[in-house]
N, C-alpha and C positions, 0 to 999 in steps of 0.2 A: 768853391770854384775860384780859380784864378781870374784876375781881371783880363789879362792879355797874353796871348801866345804869338810870338814871332815865328813864322814858318818859312822854310826855304830848303833848297838842296844845294850841294856844293861839290866841286870836283877840281882839285889841283889849282886852287886859287887862294892859298893860305894867307898871303899878305893882305889881299882885299877882304877875305873872310874875317880876319882879326879886326879890321876897321869896322866892318858891318856889325859884328857882335858888340863892340864897344859902343857903337852908336845906338844899338837896341837898348843897352843898359841905361844910357843917358835918357832915352825916351821913356823908359819904364819907371823913372824916378817917382816914388810915392805910390806906385801900383804893384800889386802882386803879378808876377809874370814868369814865363818860361821861354826858352828859345829852342824850338824844335827843328833839328837839322837832319836832313838825309845825306849821308855820306856813302862812299863806295869802298869796298874792302881793299882794293889795291892802292888807294890813296893813303898810305900808312901815316905819313907825317901829319896830314890833316886830321885823321881819326885820333891820333895820339893827343893832339892839341884839344880836340873837342871833348875827349874823355876826361881831360884835366879841368874842364870848366864846370863848376858846380851848378850853374843855372842852365846848362844845356842838356836837352834830352836828345840823345843820338839814336837815329834809326839807320841801320846799316844795310845797304843793298849789296848783294854778292857780286853784282856786275853793274855796269853803267846802263840803266834802263831808260834814261832820257829825262828831260826837264819836267814834262807833264806828270810822269809817275812820281818823281821826287816831290814836286809841289803838292800833288794830291795826297800822298802818304803822310807828309808832314802835317798838312791841315787836318786830315782825318784823325790823326793821333792827338791833336791838340786838346788841352784841358781848359783853355781860357774861355771866358764869356765872349771874347772877340779874338779873331785871328788877324794878325797883320801879315798879309801876303807880300813877300818881298824877295829879293835875290841876294846872292853872296857877294855882290859888288856894288852895294848901295850904302848911303848914309843920309842922315837928316841934318841939314845945315842949321836949323833953328830948333831950340829946345821947346818942349811942350806940345809938339804937333800931335803925337798919339793921344795924349791926355785930352786935347781939345776935340779930337775925333770921337773918343770914347764918350765924353760928355754930350756931344752932339747926338750920337746914336741913342744914348739913354734918354735924352729929352725928346727924341723924334722916333717913336716906336714904329712908324710906318716906313722908315728908311732901313733897308737891309745892309747897306754898305756905303762907304765913302771911298771914292777912287782917288788915287794920287796923281797929280801932274808930275811930269818928269823933267828934270834939268840934267842935261848931258854935258859935263864939263869939257870932255875932249872933242866934242863936236860944236861947242858954243851954241847949243840948241836947247829949246825947251818945247815940250808938247804935251797934249792930252789926246789920247786915242778916243775917237768917237765912232759910233756905229748906229745903223738903223735898228731900232728896238721895237718890240711889240708887247702891248699890255694884255691882260686876260680878256679884255673886251675887243681885242684886235685893233686897237689904236696904234698907229705907227708914228714914230718921231725919232729925233736924233738925241742920243744920250751917251754918257761916257762908258768906255770899256774898262773893266776892272783888271787891267794889266798888273798893277800893284795897288794895294789899298787895304782897308780894314773892313772885315765882314763879321756879322754876328755868326757865331759858331753854329747855332741852331739853324740859321738860314742856309749856311754852306752845306751842312749835313743834309738838309731836305733837298737841296739842289743837286746833290751828288758830287760836289766839288768839281774837279776837272774831268770827271767821267773816265778816269784813266785805268780802271780795273775791270770794266765790263762794257759791252755794247761797242758801237763803231769807234768811239773816242779812245778805246783801249789801243787802237792801232796808231794813234797820233803820238809821235815820240816827243816832239819838242815844242810845238806851237798849237794855237787855237783852243787849248784847254781853258784859257782865261776868257775867250769869247764864248765858249760853251757855258761857263759859269755865269757870265753876264746875261746871256740869253735866258737861262733857266731862272735866274733871280727876277728879271723883268716879267717873264711869263707867269711867275707865281705872284705878281703884284708887289714885289719887294723892290722899292725904289733904290737907285744908286745915285748918290749925290757927289758933288765936289765942293770942297771948301777952299777959299783962297789960301789958307795956311797949309793945306794938305799937299805939300810938294816934297819930292824925294830926289836926292842926287843919285843918278844912275851912271856909273863909270863905264858901263858897257865894255868890259874887257874883251879885246879882240884876240882870241886864242884859238887853238885847235878845237876846243869844245864848242865855241860859238860857231865856228865854220861848220862843224858837224851838225849842229842844230839847224843852221840856215839851210843846209842841204835837204832837210826833210820838210821844208815849208809847204811845198806843193802837195806832197802826199798827205800831210797832216790836214791841209785844207779840204781834201777830198773826204776824209773821215768826218770832219765837221759837217760837210754838206749832206752826208747821209742822215744826220740827226735833224738838221734844219734845211731841207731841200728847197723850200719856197720862200724862206724869210731872209732878212738881213742882206738884201741885194747889194747895198753899198757897205760892205763890211771888210775891214774897218777903214775909216778915213782918218788919217793922222793930221792933226792941226799943228803946224810947226812954228807958229809964232804967237806971241801974246795977243796981238791984235785979233787974230783969228779965234783964239780961245775965248776972248771976250765978246765975240760977235753974236749976232742974233741967232745964228745957227747953234752955237754952243749953249745959249740960254734957253733954247726951245724946250728942253726936257723939263724945265722947272714948272711947266704948265701941267705936268702929270698929276692927275687927281689924287 
C-alpha cells in the first residue's frame, strides 16, 4: 500500500494545477505516493498534461459533474493509507507538513483525520471552518470541518466519502460534501484534529467554474439537510482570524473523549 494519495478534481485551471502538483511532490518527499486527479473530457490541454505525468492517476469524466463528484471519485479510487483531500489551486508553503500529519495519525489511532487551516493570499485572510458536531453518545461540541485535510483511507471508505454517488448527497453538485464527510466521521467516533503546522495556501481562483459552483450552494445545502435534518444547527461557522482560531471555542473539541 502507498503511504499517501493526493486527491482532487480539476477543470480549466492548468497554470494553478501545475503548481499544485509540484507542491504535492515536494510534500511527498520520502514517502510512496500517487496524485489522483479527476479531469473532464473537453479540457483537452489539461488532460494531455496529466497523462504525461508518471505519478498521476487520471480519472476522466465525460462531462462536468461537479466538485463533489470529482472529489468523491478521486478519494474512492485512491490506493494510499492516507488521502490528502485538496483542490487544484492550492500549495503548501512549508515543507514536511504532510509527513508530520502522517506521523501524527499513525501515533494517534483514535484520530481519523487532520483538517487543514487555510491561508488565502488574494484575500489576505486565514481561516478554519468550524461546525457543531455530534459524537456516538450524542455529545455536541464545536469541531473543525474537513474542507481540506488528510484522512485515513479506511475511515473515508467507511464514511462514504462525500456521498456523491447515492442517497440525497448525490444531488449536491458543488458544496456540503465535505460537511457530510465531517459529520459521518464524528458520528462514527473518528476524531478530526488540527495541528498548528497543518495549513494550506488556497488561491481560490475566481473563474466561471467557481461562480457555477457558488450558484448551487443553497440547493446543495438542502441535500445535506435531508441526511442530517436535526443536527449541526450552526453549520458551518467560519473563523476568519487567528485570534478566533486560537479561542476557547476552537479548542473546545479537544475535550472529545
